[in-house]
N, C-alpha and C positions, 0 to 999 in steps of 0.2 A: 650525521645524517637526516635527524630533523632537522636541527639547527640551518644547515645549510639548503634543504628544502624551503624552511621560513625565510631564509635570506632571498635564493630565488622569488619566490612568490612576491616579497615583498619590493623586490626591485628598488626602486628610488622611495622606498617606506610608504607606497600605497599598493591595494593591489590592482590589477589588469580592469580596468572598467571601461564600457565605450560611452564617451560624455553624449553621443549623439541618440541615447536612449532615453525618449521623451521621460518624464515626470509628471506623475498627475497634479494637475493644480491642488486638489484638495488634500495632497500630501505635503506639499509644502505649506499650506497654510496650517495644516495641523501641526505641522514643525513649529511656524512661529509660534500659537496658542501654547503648545508646552515649553517654550521657553520664557512666554511671559508668564506663565503661570509659573514654573520655577524661581524668577525670580520673585516673584509676589511671595512665595513662600518662604526665599532663604530672608526676605525683609520682615515677614512674620515671626519667623524665629529670630532674627536680628533683636528686631522691636521687644519682645517676650523677654529679653535678657536684662531691659531695663524698665520690667512693669511695677518694679519694688521703689525705681526712683519718684523723683519730682515728676507729676504728669506735665507734658508737652516738653520735657529734657531735649527731645530728638527733633521737635519743630523746626530748630532755628537753622538746624544743620542737614535738615532731610532731603534737597536735592542733594548735596555733595556726599553724603553717604550713600543714598540708592545709586549717582553714578559709580562712587570707590566700589559698591558689592557688585555692579553689572562688571566693571571690571576686571574685578577680582573671579568672578564666572566664565570671563573671556580667556583670562589667563591659563584656567586649567580645564578647558573644553574646547575653544576656536583655534588658539593659539599654537595647543599641543598637539590636536589633530583632527585639524580643518575642516569640523565638525562641531555643531553644536548639540547641546543632549537632548532636544526634539527633532536635530535631523539624525542623529543615530538612533533614535527608537523609531525613525521612520525608515531606517535604512538607507540613509541619503547622508553627501559630503558635498563640500563646496567642489567645485572644479575652477580653476582659472581661465578664461576667456579674452585674456590679453593678446597671447599667441593662437592665432588658427591650427590647434594642434588636433590630427585626429585621435589623440591616444589621452588617456587623464594626466592631467598637469594641476599640482596641488597648488597651493594659493602661496605665493609668497611672502613673509615677513612685513612687507608694505603694505601688500592685499591686507593682512588680517590687520594690524594696526588701521589700515582706511574703516576698513569696518567698524572696529571700536569707534573711531573719533565722531564718525557721520553719525553712530546710532546714539551716541553718550551726549553728545555736547548740544545738539539741536532740543533734545528733551528737556538738557540744564539750564540753557538759556531759556525756553519756555516756561519752566518753573521757578527760575530767576528773574525774569522779567520786570515785576513788579517792583524789585526792591534794588537791582542794581544800578540803578542810576543812581539814588541814595548813597548806596553803597560808595559808588566814585565819587561825591560830592559834589551831583549836579544838580541836586534839590535845589526849590528855592530858597532855601535857608543857608547854601553854600556858601562860601568865601566870596565867589563872584556877587556882581551888582544884580540886582534882584531883576530886572528887565533882561539883562543879555543872560541870566542864567534859566532864568524862564522860557527865553525862545530855543536856546540849546539843548532844553529837557524835554520843548514839544518836539522840537525836529528829531532828537534823539529815540523818543517814545515813537515818530511818525515813523522814523529808521525802521524799529523793532517789530512794528507794525505790520509794516509793507515786506520787511523779511521773511515774518512767520507767514503771511499769506501766501508769498510766492513758493515756500517751501511745499506748505499744504496745497497749493495748485499743482506743483510738478508733481505729489506722492499720488495726488488723485490722477494725474493723466499718466502716471508710469503703473498704476494699479489697474487702469483700464487695459493699455498696454499689456500687461499680466492677463489679465482676463483673454483676451484675444488670442498671443501667441505660448503663454504657459510658462513665460522666463522671467526669472526677477519679480518678486513679487513684493519687495520694497525697495524705495529708492538707491539706499545704500550699495546693495548689491550690484546695480546698473553702473555705478557711478565708480564702484570698486573694481568693475570685473568679476564679480562671483557670480556661478551660476551651480545650482543645486542637480545633481548627479545622484543616480542610485549608486551607492558603496560597495553592491556586490555585482558580480557578472551576471548573474541571473536571479531574478528576485520572484521566488514562488508566493502565490497568493495561498496564504494559509487558509483563508474562510471563502468557501465557494459560492456561487454565485445562485446553486439551489438553496442552501442554507441558509444565506441572506434574504432571497424570496419566501421562504417559509415564517423567520423570523419577524418580516416587514407583517406578510399576512396576517400572522397569530397578533402581532401589537397593534395593528388596525382592529382587528376583530376584537380584540381584549378594549380597547376603548369605544367600541362601540355598544357593546356591554355595559362598561361603567355609564355608559351616557343612558341607557334604555333601560334599565334595571331599575334605577328609582322613578320611572316614569309607571311601573305595573303594580297595581295592587295585588302583592300577595298570598294579603288575606282573603281577598273576594276570590281570586282565583283558587285559592287551595279550597275554600268554603263550595267552590260550583264544581270542584273534583269529588271532596266528599258526598256533595249529594247524588252526584251521577252515579258515584261508584256504588254507593250504599242508599241507594234509592229503594231497593227491596231489601231492607237488611234483618228483614225476617220478623217471626213471632216475637223476638227475645226484646228487638230492637222496641218493637211498637207496645208490648208491656214494659219497659221501661218508660217509652214516652207519657202512657195510660197512666200509670201509677206515679208510686212517690219516687222512685229513682231519681228523676231527674233535680230534684229538690236538695238532694243529699252531695251532689258537687257542683263546684262550677264550672259554666260550659267553658270558657277560657284557661281555666289553671289545673281544672281535674280537681282542686280540694275543696274540702266543707267551705260552703259560702261564706264569707263575712259580710257583715251589713248584707243581706241579699238585696239585689235587685232584677227587674224584670224589665223586657224592652219590646214586651207585647205577643210574646209566641211563649212557649211553657216551660222554655228553660230559664233558670236563675243564673246570676254572674255575681260576682264579688264585687261591691260597689267600687273600688279602687282600679279592676281589673275592667268592667265595662266603662267607665270614665277616661280612663286614659285611652284605651281605644278607641272609645266614640271622639276624644278630641285629637287623636291620630288621622284619623279615616272617618270625613263626613258621612260617607256611604256606607255604614258600617251592616253587614248583615250577621243574622244569626249562626257561630261557625259550627251549628248542630243540623240546622232543619232550613239553614239558607233563607229565613225570613227577615226580611226589613226591619234594621232596629230603630225601635222610636227613642222618645225619652225615657231614661232611666228612672222607676217608679219602685220604690220600697217595698219590699215583700214581708209580710208579718207570717213568721212561721210560729206554729206551735209545736215543742220537743215535750213527748211523753215518757215518763224514764220509771219504769217497773222494776221492782226486784226481784230475786227467785225464792 
């Protein structure tokens, strides 16, 4: 029963999809980006297989190898399921627009082959245009007379340049049309009669707009904090808060200031002051502590009393040791 239901659901091998359902432009562009990333990943893994060989061993045949890998991906993705890897991830697949049918029509083998040829051949010609004429023997050093060969070479180069410019202009016009009507983001799809449609009858949006708004708001707030925090003098702010909170610190703090307790610890690190220095108030600091903080903050203030820090001056201390 399960196999029979699956066969009935598949029908002609494809699920029942309404081709009139519009597909977001961003989904189609994301599918193209995913396909491009997959091709780059496959080429990277393929080139790593020759990393221990002579450097540049793949360079002479790189355009042909890239075209071969593209055809290999086409054979096991688009030719098998009428959808690329990027389209499968975006729940899309190609629909044939050759016949005006209200039901989903998969691509014919001829359309799939046309997509492969229109995607591979222009790219291969563009990468091989600089070496195609010498390979055909039409360079100035070829068997033909020098003048005729030079004219023929310049003519063919001009024709290739003109052909490449026409393709780029047509691709630009096709992309502008795609931005307006939302169909056929690349020229090869329009020529082959292939249109991206949803592969499922009802595509449910997994991420709600409320969640997206919260994420966008949080990311914007985080970026603002990243920009704002370096502009805030945290040391000075901490000193101000400390002086406001502990302004009436009691008799114990006063005795510590008036007595010799302030000379027994650094006002920054809290340890016994090494090479003690003063900055104009009653507190002392380690030389490296006060020097590094004064370099980092020009408007440094004493973290204990809030007084403006002047030039560090060496403090002479006398330590009396008494035995029992």
